[in-house]
C-alpha positions as CSV (number, residue, x, y, z in Angstrom):
1,X,10.9,-21.7,7.2
2,X,12.7,-18.4,6.8
3,X,15.3,-17.6,9.4
4,X,18.2,-15.2,9.8
5,X,21.7,-16.5,9.8
6,X,24.9,-14.4,9.6
7,X,22.9,-11.3,8.5
8,X,21.0,-13.0,5.6
9,X,17.8,-14.9,5.4
10,X,17.9,-18.6,4.7
11,X,15.1,-20.9,3.7
12,X,15.0,-24.3,5.3
13,X,12.6,-27.1,4.6
14,X,10.9,-28.4,7.7
15,X,10.6,-32.2,7.9
16,X,9.3,-33.0,11.4
17,X,6.2,-32.0,13.3
18,X,8.2,-30.7,16.2
19,X,10.1,-28.2,13.9
20,X,6.8,-26.3,13.3
21,X,6.2,-23.2,15.5
22,X,3.6,-20.6,15.8
23,X,4.7,-17.6,13.6
24,X,4.3,-15.1,16.4
25,X,8.0,-15.4,17.4
26,X,9.3,-15.2,13.8
27,X,8.1,-11.7,13.1
28,X,10.9,-9.2,12.1
29,X,12.1,-6.9,14.8
30,X,12.1,-3.9,12.4
31,X,8.9,-2.7,10.7
32,X,8.6,-3.5,7.0
33,X,8.2,-0.3,4.8
34,X,5.8,0.1,2.0
35,X,8.8,0.4,-0.4
36,X,10.1,-3.0,0.7
37,X,6.7,-4.6,0.2
38,X,6.4,-3.1,-3.3
39,X,9.9,-4.3,-4.3
40,X,9.1,-7.8,-2.9
41,X,5.9,-8.0,-5.0
42,X,7.8,-6.9,-8.1
43,X,10.5,-9.5,-7.5
44,X,8.0,-12.3,-7.0
45,X,6.2,-11.4,-10.2
46,X,9.5,-11.3,-12.1
47,X,10.7,-14.6,-10.7
48,X,7.7,-16.6,-11.7
49,X,9.8,-18.4,-14.4
50,X,12.3,-19.8,-11.9
51,X,12.6,-23.6,-12.0
52,X,12.7,-25.3,-8.7
53,X,15.1,-27.9,-9.9
54,X,17.7,-25.2,-10.5
55,X,17.6,-24.2,-6.8
56,X,19.9,-25.9,-4.3
57,X,19.7,-25.9,-0.5
58,X,23.4,-25.5,0.4
59,X,22.6,-25.2,4.1
60,X,20.8,-28.6,4.2
61,X,23.6,-30.2,2.1
62,X,26.3,-28.9,4.5
63,X,24.2,-30.1,7.5
64,X,23.9,-33.5,6.0
65,X,27.6,-33.7,5.5
66,X,28.2,-32.6,9.1
67,X,25.9,-35.3,10.4
68,X,27.5,-38.0,8.2
69,X,31.0,-36.9,9.4
70,X,29.9,-37.1,13.0
71,X,28.3,-40.5,12.4
72,X,31.4,-41.9,10.8
73,X,33.6,-40.2,13.4
74,X,35.5,-38.3,10.8
75,X,37.3,-35.0,11.4
76,X,35.0,-32.0,10.7
77,X,36.2,-29.5,8.2
78,X,35.8,-25.9,9.2
79,X,33.7,-23.9,6.6
80,X,35.3,-20.8,5.1
81,X,34.6,-17.4,6.6
82,X,31.3,-15.9,5.7
83,X,31.5,-12.8,3.5
84,X,30.6,-9.3,4.8
85,X,26.9,-8.5,5.2
86,X,25.0,-7.4,2.1
87,X,22.7,-4.4,1.9
88,X,19.5,-6.4,1.1
89,X,17.6,-3.4,-0.1
90,X,20.3,-2.4,-2.6
91,X,20.6,-6.0,-3.8
92,X,16.8,-6.3,-4.2
93,X,16.6,-3.0,-6.1
94,X,19.5,-4.2,-8.4
95,X,17.7,-7.5,-9.0
96,X,14.5,-5.8,-9.9
97,X,16.2,-3.4,-12.3
98,X,18.0,-6.4,-13.9
99,X,14.8,-8.2,-14.3
100,X,13.1,-5.2,-16.0
101,X,16.1,-4.8,-18.3
102,X,15.7,-8.3,-19.7
103,X,14.1,-8.4,-23.2
């Protein structure tokens, strides 16, 4: 499932039937431009060599630690402040340019 959090999109694996929802309420509020769709397609084509084992779900790991701390009645550690929002279009364009520059 993709969902917004602190100005960025996160991907979370759904594990339970009750976590699944109809996609109607998940549509973006702003319309997607043709330029954004083109850049997304280029990015997906360029990332076909990404190994799934190299990717880590930091959100799920932090959530597991939080649940374990609550279960053990340990003191919860406050996470560091989140960085300033990122311009997603600029980051996407830079990523595509970097992928095209690779030999």
